N, C-alpha and C positions, 0 to 999 in steps of 0.2 A: 504493500500501500504506500501511496506518494501523495503529499498534498503538494498542490503546487500553488503557488500564490504569486499574486500581480497586483500592481497599482500604486505602489510606492513611489516615491521621488521627492523633487523639492518643491514645497508651497510656501506662497508667502502668509503671513499673519492674516488670519482672518477668511482664510480660503478654506476650500473643502477638497476633500479625496476621497476614494471608493476603493477599497482593497476587496480583494476577491480570492477565495480559496476554494479549488476544487480538489476532491479525494479521489484517486486512481488506482487501479489495481484490482486484485483479487478481493471485492466486499461483498459480502452478504447484505450488511445493513450498516448505517452511518447511525450512530445513538446519539451523538453529542457534538458540537463543534464550539470552539471559541478562539477568540483573539488574544493573545499576550503581547506585552512590549516589555524591551529592556532599555531602560535609556543610560547614557553615561554617567557612571558613580551611583546608580540605582540598583536596586533588586528587579526580579521578574514581576510584571505586576499583570493580573488580570484586566484586560479592557472590557471585554464582553463576552457572553456566553449563552447558547442556547442548551437548555439541558434536554436529559433523555424524556423529562416529562413536557417540554415544550415549552418552558418558561425563559423568558428572556432576562439576562441580568447584565446591568452594566456598573462600572465602577464609577465612584461618585465626581471622580476627577473629569468624565465624559457624557455623564447621563445629561440627558435633555439637548446634547448636541451631536449624538449618534443614533444611528438606526443599525442593527445586526439584525439581518435577514438571510433565509435558508430558501433554497431551490432545491427540494427533495428528489427532484426526480434525475437531476444532473449531480446529485452530492455536493453542492457548490455553496458555500457561504459567502455575505457581502457584509463589509463593513463599511457604512457611509459616516464621515466625520465632517462635521462643518465647524466653522469659526475656530479654525486652529489656531494655536499658539505655541510658544517656543518651547513649553514642557511637554508639548505633545511630540517633540522630536525624539526617535527611538527606532529601534529594529523591533519590526513587529511580526510576531511570530503566529501562525494557525497552527491550531491543536484539534483532535478530533479522536473519540473513541470508537472504533469500528472492530463489527463481528464480521471475522474473514469468514467465519463458517458457522451454520446454526447452532452447532453443537458445543462449539468453543466460546470461551469467555472473550468478552470484548479487551481489545488492546489500546495503547494511546500511541498514536503517532504524532509527528510533528512536520510543520513545513520548514523550510532552509532559511526561514527569515526574509524580511523586505524591509528596507530603509526608506523612513519617511524622515526628512528635515523640514523642519518650517523656518525660513530664515527671508531676512527682506533684503 
């Protein structure tokens, strides 16, 4: 299973971007998906997640200006972030719990990371 990310880059303060993450490979079912970020000098932070129960949760730092959506048929998730500020600069990682077979427990997979830089 691979998580393919796209959509990062350089954004001006106040701008917007959309990150996408697609799970590919031997997949029986994608259970949950999430976005994390790692900013310079900080630990790994959960940005947003869609749980196995279908609930969507956001970090306080992005709540109200971010939308996390999932396209089940294509095993793809999107994170739209608006009104970006310097504190949003980080490497963003997609994660997903995936069943690769019906009888196996789910496994956690990670994307390769996508740099988002907010700069004027």
